[in-house]
Structure formats: structure tokens, C-alpha cells
N, C-alpha and C positions, 0 to 999 in steps of 0.2 A: 554510623557507628551508636544512634539514639533510636531506643525503640519505647512506646510510649504506650505504657498498658493502661485502660481506663475500665471502669467500673462504678456502680453508684446506679446506672439509671435503671428507668424500673417508671412502673403505674402509679399514681395517684393520684386522688381526688384533690379538684381545688379547695384551698387553704390548707395544703400538707406540705410535707417539707419534703427533702432528700438531700444529699450527700454525694456530691459526685468525687471520685477518686482518679488522679492519673498520676499514675510513677514511672519516672525515666529510669533508663537503665543506665549501669555505669559509663563511661567512657570519654575517650580524652576532650572530645566538644563540650566548651564552655558555655554551661547556659546563664544566660545573661536575665530572661525572663519568660513565666508562661502563663499559660493562659487557655480561655475556654472560648469558645466562638460555637456559636448554633446556627441550624440554616431550617428553615422549615417548609416543606411542599410548596413550591411553586414562589419561595421567595430568597432574597440574598443573603449570603452568608452574613453573619453578623457579630462585630465582639461581645460579648457578654462582660469579661472580667479580662483582666490581666496583673501580675504583680513581678514585678523586677526582684532580681536578689537581693537587693536593699531592701526592700518591702515596701515600696513603693506600689499603691493600687490606682487603677481604674476602672470605671464600671461606665456599663449603659446606663444610659438616664432610665428607659423602664426595667432596671431591675434594683436600679439603687434603695438603701433602705430595708430589701428585702434579700438579695443574695450574698455570700461575706467568701470573698477568695483568702486562703492561706495557702503556705507551705511549708514544708519543713525542707530545709538547705540539705540537713543530715540525709536524708531519705533521698532526695532528689522528686518531691511529694509532691505535690499541689491539689488543693482540697476548692469543691465549688458547695458552700453549703446554701441550698433555696428554700427557703419560707414563703409562708405567704403565696404559693405557688397558684397561676391562673390559667386555663387553656388557654392565652395566649402563650405562654411558657413551650408547649408543646414544638416540638424541636429535637432535631439530633444534633447532637452536642459533641465537636469537636474538640479534642486538649490540642497544646502546639505548644512550643520548645523553642526558644529564641537563642540565638547565640552566636558563636566563632569556634571556628580550628585553628588546629597550632598553627595555621599561616596566617590569621587572623580575617580570613573570605567571610562573609556572614551564611549562616543558615539556618534554616528552619524543617523542624521534623512535624508530624501531625501523626494525633490518634488514630484511628480506626473509626471513632467517631461510638455514641452512646444516645438510643433510644431517651427520650424523658415524653412522657401523655401522661397529661393532665386532665381529667374528667370534671364536669360540671355535674 
């Protein structure tokens, strides 16, 4: 019952900034955490950042100090502010939401992905 709509990807020069947004549709699914993952060609999908409903955050070492994740719980939206972008940040970025259904079964939803390309 959850749909994740991503926006904000695009092309940017090294050193530039982008902000990704991911809006989750309303549903009976209880979202406990939302985050961003990325996957570059030929590489494994990796966690970029996530945030719990209580505001606790985690970041990959490669993006600490450059990226900031935040959320608006009222809007069920998560943001990823990306500054000082590097060519190695080029990847498809996927939004995800994790939580539980009414019977407490765990669940996860994924967005379709948005391309971020950083040129040198």
C-alpha cells in the first residue's frame, strides 16, 4: 500500500549540490525508517544514509560531512541533501521505507530509483 515517489536527480558538476526527495503515500503501513541506497554500474548496492522516525541517522563513511538526510514525518517525505558532489557519487539512488504492517509483519518498499550523474 506504499508508493515511493522520488525526485531531484540529475546532472551536476563536481563540487555542486543536489537534493533528492522521496514522498511515501499514506497507508496503514507504519514506517519506522526511510533511507537512500545507491548502485553504480558493476558495483553492489550500498547504504548511503537512513533516518528513523525518531530522527536517528546513519551515514556511509564516504558521504559523512557532505550529505545530510532529513525527513518531514507529517508529509512522509525523506530528503537527501548532497553537497560537494564527486564523480564517484554517480549512481542510481533508491529510496526505501521500512516498517511494519498492522499484524506487525516487517516490510520494505523501494522506489524506482533516480539517476545522479556527477561530471568532472
